C-alpha positions as CSV (number, residue, x, y, z in Angstrom):
1,M,32.6,-11.8,4.8
2,E,29.3,-12.3,6.6
3,S,26.8,-14.6,5.0
4,L,23.9,-13.2,3.0
5,N,21.7,-16.0,4.3
6,P,20.0,-15.6,7.6
7,P,20.5,-18.3,10.2
8,D,18.3,-21.3,9.9
9,Q,17.1,-20.7,13.5
10,L,15.1,-17.7,12.3
11,F,13.2,-19.8,9.8
12,I,12.6,-22.5,12.5
13,R,11.2,-19.8,14.7
14,I,8.8,-18.6,11.9
15,D,7.8,-22.2,11.3
16,D,7.2,-22.9,15.0
17,C,5.2,-19.6,15.4
18,L,2.9,-20.4,12.4
19,R,2.3,-24.0,13.6
20,R,1.3,-22.8,17.1
21,L,-1.0,-20.3,15.5
22,L,-2.6,-22.9,13.3
23,D,-3.1,-25.3,16.2
24,R,-4.3,-22.8,18.7
25,S,-6.7,-21.0,16.4
26,R,-7.9,-24.2,14.8
27,A,-7.5,-22.5,11.4
28,V,-7.6,-24.3,8.1
29,C,-4.5,-22.6,6.8
30,V,-2.0,-19.9,7.8
31,L,0.2,-18.0,5.3
32,L,3.2,-15.7,5.7
33,A,3.9,-13.4,2.8
34,E,6.0,-10.4,2.0
35,I,4.1,-7.1,1.9
36,S,4.5,-7.3,-1.9
37,G,2.4,-10.5,-1.9
38,Q,5.2,-13.0,-2.5
39,L,4.3,-16.1,-0.5
40,I,7.0,-17.1,2.0
41,T,5.5,-20.1,3.7
42,E,2.2,-21.8,4.5
43,K,1.0,-24.1,7.2
44,G,-2.1,-26.3,7.0
45,K,-3.6,-27.3,3.8
46,D,-6.8,-26.7,1.9
47,A,-7.4,-28.7,-1.3
48,G,-8.0,-26.2,-4.1
49,L,-6.4,-23.2,-2.3
50,D,-3.8,-21.4,-4.4
51,A,-1.7,-20.0,-1.6
52,S,0.5,-17.9,-3.9
53,A,-2.5,-16.2,-5.5
54,L,-4.2,-15.7,-2.2
55,A,-1.0,-14.1,-0.8
56,A,-0.9,-11.7,-3.7
57,V,-4.6,-10.8,-3.4
58,A,-4.2,-10.3,0.4
59,A,-1.3,-7.9,-0.2
60,S,-3.5,-6.0,-2.8
61,N,-6.3,-5.8,-0.3
62,M,-4.0,-4.4,2.4
63,A,-2.7,-1.8,0.0
64,A,-6.2,-0.8,-1.0
65,T,-7.3,-0.3,2.6
66,A,-4.1,1.6,3.3
67,E,-5.2,4.1,0.7
68,M,-8.7,4.2,2.2
69,A,-7.1,5.0,5.6
70,R,-5.1,7.7,4.0
71,Q,-8.1,9.2,2.3
72,M,-10.0,9.1,5.6
73,G,-7.2,11.0,7.3
74,E,-6.0,8.1,9.4
75,P,-2.4,8.6,10.6
76,T,-1.5,5.0,9.8
77,S,-2.8,2.1,7.8
78,F,-5.2,-0.4,9.2
79,S,-3.3,-3.1,11.0
80,Y,-5.7,-6.0,10.1
81,L,-8.6,-6.9,7.9
82,F,-11.3,-9.4,8.5
83,H,-13.7,-10.8,5.9
84,E,-16.5,-13.2,6.9
85,G,-17.8,-15.7,4.4
86,K,-20.5,-18.3,4.5
87,R,-18.1,-21.3,4.8
88,R,-14.7,-19.6,5.4
89,S,-13.4,-16.4,6.7
90,I,-10.1,-14.7,6.4
91,Y,-8.1,-12.6,8.8
92,I,-5.1,-10.6,7.3
93,S,-2.7,-8.8,9.6
94,A,0.3,-6.6,8.8
95,V,3.5,-7.7,10.4
96,G,5.4,-4.5,10.6
97,E,6.2,-3.0,7.2
98,T,7.6,-6.2,5.7
99,F,5.2,-9.1,6.1
100,L,1.6,-10.1,6.0
101,L,0.0,-12.9,8.1
102,V,-3.1,-14.5,6.5
103,I,-5.3,-16.9,8.4
104,I,-8.1,-18.8,6.7
105,F,-10.6,-20.4,9.1
106,D,-14.0,-21.9,9.1
107,E,-16.9,-22.3,11.6
108,L,-14.8,-24.5,13.9
109,S,-12.8,-21.4,14.9
110,Q,-14.0,-18.4,16.8
111,V,-13.0,-15.0,15.3
112,G,-12.2,-13.7,18.8
113,L,-9.6,-16.4,19.4
114,V,-8.2,-16.0,15.9
115,R,-7.7,-12.3,16.6
116,I,-6.0,-13.0,20.0
117,F,-3.7,-15.7,18.6
118,A,-2.9,-13.6,15.5
119,R,-1.9,-10.7,17.7
120,L,0.4,-13.0,19.7
121,A,1.9,-14.4,16.5
122,V,2.4,-10.9,15.0
123,G,4.4,-10.0,18.2
124,E,6.6,-13.0,17.7
125,L,7.0,-12.5,14.0
126,L,8.0,-8.8,14.5
127,Q,10.9,-10.0,16.6
128,V,12.0,-12.3,13.9
129,A,11.5,-9.7,11.2
130,A,13.8,-7.3,13.2
131,E,16.5,-10.0,13.2
132,L,15.9,-10.7,9.5
133,E,16.1,-7.0,8.4
134,P,20.0,-6.8,8.2
135,W,20.1,-9.9,5.9
136,L,17.3,-8.5,3.7
137,Q,19.2,-5.2,3.4
138,R,22.5,-6.9,2.5
139,A,20.8,-9.2,0.0
140,S,19.0,-6.2,-1.6
141,A,22.3,-4.3,-1.9
142,V,23.9,-7.3,-3.6
143,V,21.0,-7.8,-6.0
144,D,21.0,-4.0,-6.8
145,R,24.8,-4.1,-7.4
146,E,24.7,-7.2,-9.6
147,F,21.7,-5.9,-11.5
148,G,23.5,-2.6,-12.1
149,G,26.6,-4.4,-13.4
150,A,24.6,-6.7,-15.6
151,L,22.6,-3.8,-17.0
152,A,25.7,-1.8,-17.8
153,E,27.3,-4.9,-19.4
154,G,24.1,-5.5,-21.5
155,L,24.0,-1.9,-22.6
156,D,27.7,-2.0,-23.6
157,E,27.1,-5.1,-25.7
158,A,24.0,-3.7,-27.3
159,F,25.9,-0.6,-28.5
160,I,29.1,-2.3,-29.7
């Protein structure tokens, strides 16, 4: 039986991609999250930053703007969002249908360079996501099967 765990090399490639993005863009922090908002990994550190909460809010932001695009008659969702703050800015990019790339940067970074390096990183991450997809589908099938069995067993016990 084939393993439900993807090869470690895929995670190494994700890690390498995010490190390069962090270094090249001179960002403060880079996050990769599932489209649902679940944090996968982060590179860089910012004291006081709750990366898990930020990933969840970024996912909500992308979902809201996807609805705005739909309301405006756009054929697809927006591929990225940019919010400029006084001290920090954030760039959020969809990575296919599965992941979000979140880049937090300050005045030491230029937004144009962040955009260029983000686009390169998204290209790399799309390749990795395509290789991860079979494992994600198998894992989902196992979870669904196990949940269904546990639910049936729980219902049986509840009515005995």
